[in-house]
N, C-alpha and C positions, 0 to 999 in steps of 0.2 A: 356605161356612162352615156346619157343621152346628149345628142348635139344641141337640144334646146337649152341646155344649161348655159350655152355660150351667148344667147341672145341679149341678156342684160349687159354683160360685160362688153361685148362688141358694139352694142348700141352706145354705151357711155364712152367708149374709146373713140368711135366715130364722131360723136358730138364734140368731145374735147379736142380732137384733132382739127375739126372744122373751125372751131372758135379760136383755137391757138393760131392756126396758120393765118387767119384774117388779121388777128392782132399783131402777129409778127410782121406781116407785109406792111400794114399801116405804120408800125414803128419804123421800119426801114425807110419809108417814104417821107416821114415827118421828121425824123431825128438825124438821119445820115446826111452828109453833104450831098449836093446835087449830083456831082460827078460819081458818087459811089452808090447811089440808090439802086440802079439796075444791077450792079455787080452783087450787092447784098441779097437782093431778091433772087438772082440767078443761083448764088450759092445755097440759098435756102431750098429752092426747088431741086437743085442738084443733089442735096442731102436727102430729100424725100425719094427721089428716083433711085439713089444708091441703096437706100434702106429697103426699098421694094425689091430690087434685084438680089440683095443679100438674103432677104426672107425667102424668095423663090429658090435660091441656091441652097439654103438650109433645108427647105422642104424636099427638094429633089434628092439631097444627100440622105435624108431620113428615109425616103421612099426606097432608095437603092439598098440601104443598109439593113433595113428591117423587113424587107420583102420576104425573105425566106427564114426569118427568125422563129424561134420556138414560141415566142409570145404573139406572133402574128404581126402584120403590118400595122404601124402605129397610126398611119393616116390613110386608111382605105377610102374608096368612094363613099361607102356608107359609114359615117363617123360613129354610129351607134355600135358598130362591130370592131372599131379600132381601139387603140390605146392612146388617146389624145392626152391623157394626163401625163404619160411618159414624155410626150413632145413638149408639154409646158414645163415639166421638170428640167428638161434639157435647156430650154430657153432661159429659165431661172438660173441654172448653173452657168450658162454662158454670160450672164450678167453679173452674178455674184463673184465668180472666180477672178475675173480681171479687177473687180472693185477691191477684193481682199488683197490682191497682189499690189495694186497701187497704194492702198492704205499702208501696207507693210513697208513698201519702199519709202513712203513718206516718213514713217516713224524711224526707219533705219537712217535715212538722211538727216533727220533732226538730231538723233543721238550722235551721229558722226560729226555733224557741224558743232554740236554742243561740246563734244570732246575736243575738237580742234580749237574752239574758243577758250577752253580751259587751259590749253597749253600756251596761249598767248598772254602770259602774265607780264604785267608792266613792272619794271624794277621798283622796289620800295625806296623812297628817298630816305636819307639818314635821319631826318627829323621825325619820321614815323616808325622807325625800327623799334623804339621802345614800346610801341603799342601792340607788337606781335605777341601772340600767345605761345611762347616757347617755355619749355622747362629749362632750368639751369643746366648748362653744359651741352644743350642741343644746338644744332645749326639751323638757320633759317632755310626752309625747304623752298627751292625755286625750280622753275622748269628749265628745259634746255634753251627755250626762246629767251627767257630773261638773262641767261648766262651769255648768250650771243649779244644781247643788248647792253651788257656791262653790269648786270646785277651779280649777286653772289652765286 
């Protein structure tokens, strides 16, 4: 894989990051209260710095891990001889796996909250009991919460 394949992607990413950062800083200075403007800008640039350090840490881990591997170093000095595609697959996995975990946790929490809400049945007033769909001889099914609240 030739390193020249990266030129269009990296150029587009650099242009997008430059335009985005200018827009964000302008947003901070126009929309935030006066005493929070510098704090918001500081957190923005702190996030950029932290992401740069995290990227350098990831590259050094990949260098140390793949240095003696059978497939060769993923990120050698000459990128044409390396396995840069494996590095990008790793970056994609580091982005997709936490996203899948957070989406799964979201759906689990929604199902759990929905099941808790189903247990919170309000007792049916006597005037509405004739509207329940019961077969003759069956009892009205209520939850443990409605029993505590005084229902059947």
